[in-house]
C-alpha positions as CSV (number, residue, x, y, z in Angstrom):
1,M,15.9,5.0,-7.0
2,T,15.4,4.2,-10.6
3,Q,12.1,3.2,-12.0
4,K,13.1,0.1,-14.0
5,N,10.7,-1.1,-16.7
6,I,7.7,1.0,-15.6
7,A,5.9,3.0,-18.2
8,P,6.1,6.6,-17.9
9,E,2.3,7.0,-17.6
10,I,2.3,4.7,-14.6
11,I,5.1,6.9,-13.0
12,E,3.0,9.9,-13.9
13,K,-0.1,8.4,-12.2
14,A,2.0,7.7,-9.0
15,G,3.0,11.3,-8.9
16,Q,-0.6,12.3,-8.5
17,I,-1.4,10.0,-5.6
18,R,-2.7,11.4,-2.3
19,L,-4.3,8.3,-0.9
20,L,-3.0,4.8,-1.0
21,V,-5.8,2.1,-0.2
22,L,-4.5,-1.3,1.1
23,D,-6.0,-4.6,1.2
24,V,-4.9,-6.8,4.1
25,D,-4.9,-10.5,3.5
26,G,-2.4,-11.2,0.7
27,V,-1.1,-7.6,0.7
28,L,-0.1,-6.5,4.3
29,T,0.2,-10.3,5.1
30,D,1.2,-13.1,3.0
31,G,-2.6,-14.3,2.9
32,S,-2.3,-17.1,5.4
33,L,-4.9,-17.4,8.1
34,Y,-3.7,-18.4,11.5
35,F,-6.1,-19.3,14.3
36,S,-5.2,-20.4,17.8
37,D,-7.0,-23.4,19.4
38,S,-9.4,-20.9,21.2
39,G,-10.4,-19.4,17.8
40,E,-8.2,-16.2,18.2
41,S,-6.9,-15.0,14.8
42,M,-3.2,-14.1,14.3
43,K,-1.5,-12.3,11.6
44,V,2.1,-11.7,10.5
45,F,3.1,-8.3,9.2
46,S,6.2,-7.0,7.6
47,T,8.2,-4.5,9.3
48,L,9.7,-3.4,5.9
49,D,6.1,-2.5,5.0
50,G,5.5,-0.7,8.2
51,Q,8.5,1.6,7.6
52,G,7.4,2.3,4.0
53,I,3.9,3.4,5.2
54,K,5.4,5.6,7.9
55,M,7.7,7.4,5.4
56,L,4.9,7.6,2.8
57,R,2.6,9.2,5.6
58,N,5.4,11.7,6.5
59,T,5.2,13.1,2.9
60,G,1.5,13.9,3.3
61,V,0.1,10.9,1.4
62,E,-2.8,9.3,3.4
63,I,-3.1,5.5,4.0
64,A,-6.4,3.7,4.1
65,I,-7.4,0.0,4.7
66,I,-10.3,-1.6,3.1
67,S,-10.6,-5.3,4.1
68,G,-13.3,-8.0,4.0
69,R,-12.1,-9.1,7.4
70,K,-12.1,-7.4,10.7
71,S,-9.4,-8.6,13.4
72,G,-7.8,-7.3,16.5
73,P,-4.4,-7.8,15.2
74,L,-5.0,-5.8,12.1
75,I,-6.6,-3.0,14.2
76,R,-3.5,-2.9,16.5
77,R,-1.0,-2.9,13.6
78,A,-3.0,-0.1,11.9
79,C,-3.0,2.0,15.0
80,D,0.8,1.4,15.5
81,L,1.2,2.9,12.0
82,G,-1.0,5.7,12.5
83,I,-3.5,4.5,9.9
84,V,-6.9,6.0,11.0
85,H,-8.9,5.4,7.8
86,M,-10.2,1.8,7.9
87,Q,-13.1,0.1,6.4
88,L,-13.1,-3.3,7.8
89,G,-15.4,-6.3,7.5
90,R,-16.4,-4.9,4.1
91,E,-17.1,-7.3,1.3
92,D,-18.3,-4.5,-1.2
93,K,-15.0,-2.6,-1.3
94,L,-16.2,-0.2,-4.0
95,N,-18.9,1.2,-1.7
96,A,-16.3,1.2,1.1
97,L,-14.1,3.3,-1.1
98,S,-17.0,5.6,-2.0
99,E,-17.8,6.2,1.8
100,L,-14.1,6.9,2.4
101,L,-13.8,9.4,-0.4
102,A,-16.9,11.2,0.7
103,T,-15.2,12.1,4.0
104,L,-11.5,12.7,2.7
105,H,-12.5,14.5,-0.5
106,F,-10.0,13.0,-2.9
107,K,-10.7,12.5,-6.5
108,L,-10.4,8.8,-8.0
109,Q,-7.3,9.8,-10.0
110,E,-5.6,10.7,-6.7
111,V,-6.1,7.3,-5.2
112,A,-3.9,4.1,-5.6
113,H,-5.1,0.7,-4.6
114,L,-2.9,-2.4,-3.8
115,G,-4.8,-5.6,-3.9
116,D,-4.4,-9.4,-4.7
117,D,-7.7,-11.1,-5.3
118,L,-11.1,-10.6,-7.0
119,P,-12.8,-8.5,-4.2
120,D,-10.0,-5.9,-4.9
121,L,-10.7,-5.7,-8.6
122,P,-13.6,-3.3,-8.9
123,V,-11.6,-0.8,-6.7
124,M,-8.4,-1.3,-8.5
125,Q,-10.1,-0.6,-11.8
126,S,-11.8,2.7,-10.5
127,V,-8.9,4.6,-9.0
128,G,-6.1,6.3,-10.6
129,L,-3.5,3.7,-10.0
130,G,-4.5,0.0,-9.6
131,I,-1.7,-2.1,-8.3
132,A,-1.4,-5.9,-7.8
133,V,1.1,-7.7,-5.7
134,N,3.4,-10.2,-7.5
135,N,1.5,-13.2,-6.0
136,A,-2.0,-12.0,-6.9
137,Y,-4.6,-13.9,-8.6
138,E,-3.7,-13.9,-12.3
139,L,-6.9,-12.1,-13.5
140,V,-6.2,-9.3,-11.0
141,K,-2.6,-9.0,-12.2
142,Q,-3.7,-8.8,-15.8
143,R,-6.1,-5.9,-15.0
144,A,-3.8,-3.9,-12.7
145,D,-1.9,-0.8,-14.0
146,W,1.3,-2.2,-12.4
147,C,2.4,-5.4,-10.4
148,T,4.9,-5.4,-7.7
149,E,8.2,-7.5,-7.8
150,K,7.7,-8.3,-4.1
151,K,5.0,-10.8,-2.7
152,G,2.2,-9.7,-0.4
153,G,3.4,-9.7,3.2
154,A,7.0,-9.7,2.1
155,G,7.7,-6.1,1.2
156,A,5.1,-5.4,-1.6
157,V,3.8,-2.5,0.4
158,R,7.2,-1.1,0.9
159,E,7.8,-1.4,-2.7
160,V,4.8,0.6,-3.7
161,C,5.3,3.2,-1.0
162,D,8.9,3.8,-2.3
163,F,7.5,3.9,-5.8
164,I,5.0,6.5,-5.1
165,M,7.6,8.7,-3.0
166,D,10.2,8.3,-6.0
167,A,7.4,9.4,-8.6
168,Q,6.7,12.3,-6.2
169,G,10.4,13.3,-5.5
170,T,10.1,12.9,-1.8
171,L,11.9,9.5,-1.3
172,M,15.4,10.9,-0.9
173,D,14.1,13.4,1.8
174,Q,12.6,10.3,3.7
175,L,15.9,8.3,3.3
176,K,18.2,11.1,4.3
177,P,17.8,10.5,8.1
178,Y,19.2,6.9,7.6
179,L,21.9,7.5,5.3
180,V,25.6,8.2,6.6
181,C,27.3,11.1,5.1
182,S,30.8,10.3,3.7
183,K,33.6,11.7,5.5
184,N,35.4,13.1,2.3
185,S,32.4,14.5,0.7
186,D,29.0,15.8,1.2
187,S,27.3,12.8,-0.7
188,Y,25.3,10.2,1.0
189,Q,26.1,6.5,0.7
C-alpha cells in the first residue's frame, strides 16, 4: 500500500501507535441517529471498518472507544469486534482518555484518535496522532494531523487501520491470508 500525499512525519507518528481510540457517531457510524417507535436506538456499522479493527488488533495495537453516547447496539458491535476498552456516556473525553491511559499505561504519543466533531478535539490535540474523518466538522479537520479520504461509517476506520499497519510494516502480513498466490510465481495478486 502506498502512502499517497501523506507527510513523512505523519507516517512516522503512525509507526509509534499502540492504541487507536475511536469516537462512534460520525466515525464508526455515519452520524445518523435512528430510533424505533418504542425509543430503541439503532446504529449502522461498516463491515469494512470491522475487518480493519480485527486486523489491527491482530498486530498488537489496542482499540478503545470513547463516546458521549451509550447504546446497546454499540456495546454489541464492540464486543463482536473484541473491543474491551470502552468509555461510554462520557462528555469529557479528555478525562475519559486519562482514565483509560492510567489502566493501559500507554504514552500520549503512542495514541491515535479518530474523531469528527468538537467533543473529540481536546483528545485529538493531546495524542500523538489526531485524525479526522473526511466529513468531520471543518474546525476539527483543520486541527487534525491527518484527514481520511473516506467518510465516517463508510470505511474511514478501515482506512486508518490500514494506514497504521502500513506505517508499522504489518499490513501485508494481515493481507496474506486473503491473497491468492499466482500459479506461475510466488507473488501475491
